[in-house]
N, C-alpha and C positions, 0 to 999 in steps of 0.2 A: 928215363923215358916214361911219359905219362900215358895212361890208357885212354883211348878214344871213348868218349861217352856219347850215347845217343840221347837226345832230349826225350823226356817222358811222352810228349805228344806223338812222337814217332811210333811208340808202342801201341798207342790207341788207334793210330791210322792203319796199321797192318791188318788187324781183324776187320776193320771197316772195309778196306779194299778187297780183302778175300771174300767177305760177305756180299759185296756189290757184284763182284765177278760171278759168284755162284748164282745169285738171283738173276742177273742179266742173261745167263745161259739157260736157265730153267723156265723163266716166265714169258719169254718172247717168242717161243716156237709156234709157228703157224702150222695148221694141219690142212693138207690139200683137200681132205674130205669135206671140209666146211664149205667148199665151193661147188659141191655136187648140185646139179640142177641150174646153175648160173648159165646164162646165155650171152653171146653165142657160144655154142658147144665147140670146144677146141679139140681138133684132131691134128696131130703133128704132121702126119703124112699129107693130109689135105692142105694144110696151111703152107708147108714149106716145099711142096712139089711145084716146080717152075722157078720163077725168078722172084726174089724178095730182096729188098734193100733196107738197111738199118742205119740209124744215125745215133752215135753213142758218145758217152763221156766216161772217164775214169777219174774218181775222186779219192783223195786220201782220207784217213779216218776223221780228220778235222773238217772235211767237206771241201777242201781246196781242190780246184780243177787241176789235174795233172796232165791229161791227154784227151784229145777228141779224135773220133774216127768215123768213117763211113765204111760199111761192110755190104758187099754184094754177094748174095747167096744163090747158088744154082742147086736145086734139089731134084732128085730122081730116085726111082726104085731100081735096085740092082737085080740080077737074075735070081737071087735068093729071096727077094721081097723085102730086103733091108732098105731103109731110107739113107741115101748118101747125100750129104750136104757139103758142097764145096764153097767155103767162105773165103772171100778175098777182101782183106782189110787195107784201107788207105788211111794212114795216120796223119794228123795235122803237121807233123814235122817232116813229112815226105816218105816215111818208112812204109814199105809194102810188106804184108805178111799174109800167110795162107794157113788155114786149118781145114782138114777134111774129116768130117764126122761120118761114122757108120752107125746107124741107130736101128736097133731091133726091138720089136714089140713082143712081149710074152703073151701067153694065153690068158693070164690074169689081168692084162692091161698095163702092167708096169713096163718101163722102157729101160734099155741098156744101151750105152753108147761108148764108142772108142774113137780116139784121135791121137795123132803122134805126140802131142804135148800134154795129153791127159795121162796122169799116172794111174795105172790100173783101168778100171771101168767106171763110167758115170752111171748112176741109177736115177730113175725118176718115176713119178706117178702123176697122173692127170685126173682131174674131176671138174665137171662143168666147163668153165672157160679158163681154167688154170692148169699149168704144168709146173712142177717143182723138180729141179735137178739137183743132185749132189755129186761133186767130183773134186779131184785134186788136179791142179793145173801147174805146169812149170812156166814161170815168168822170169824174165831177166830184169834185175833191179841193180842199177849201178855196176854193171859188168859181171854180176854173179847170178846164178840161177837159184831161185826160191821155188819151193813147192807150197802153194797156197790152196786152201779149201774154199770151195764156192758153194753157197746156198743160193741157188738160181731160181727165180720165180718169173714166169711168163703169164701175162694176163691178156687174153684176147678181147678186143673191143669191137664194136660195130665197124663196118666199112673196111674190113681187112687190116685193121691197125692192131698191133700187139705191143704192149708195154712190157719191158723186161728189166728187172732189178735183181742184181746179184751182189751178195755180201761176200767179201773176201776176208779170210781169217788165216792166221798162222799161230800155231800152238794154242788155239782156242780164243785168240784175241783178234778182234776186228781190226783189219789194217786198211780197208778201203771198200769202195762200192763201184759198181759198173751199172750204168743206166742206158738202155737202148730203146728207141722207138722204131719198130719194124713196120713196113708197108708191103703187102703182097703185090707184086707187079703183074704176074701172069701165071697161068698153069698150063703145062703141056696137055695135049689132047688125050683123053681117056684116063686121066688120073684124078 
């Protein structure tokens, strides 16, 4: 039996790949504080109180469109002052799904959120017209449940439009992206 030999070029490729992964993780991080002072000012309670609709796409890491959806969101404050978001998704293949968020704002302005398919707690910070969320989400892929990390950025625009871009990763490697355009429909009286 002969030993399997790897070509010499493979040995050069491994350090290059590891270096590329290290640089991509360290150099591309955005900081929400860079958006301080940008307008219109984003307040999650103000924006999501009432009815909001979003149109979104899910892409794989190569940019291929995997799914499309429409999400209708009903937002309200509960008796403890937490923002409750009831999100009803209609997917392009006819699937219907629901996620209910409970979001709490701390004294320092940071946000915490929980939902049934979120592992642990989401955390976020806002500045200017931007909100950045970090959380782990359970998603079903080919019949099995994966836990993916989301780096979720929301950018409020004029006319009650919000653009949302979330990068999904697993084991630190980007596996896909979610893009959503939201439009605020109405707000209940007094909020």
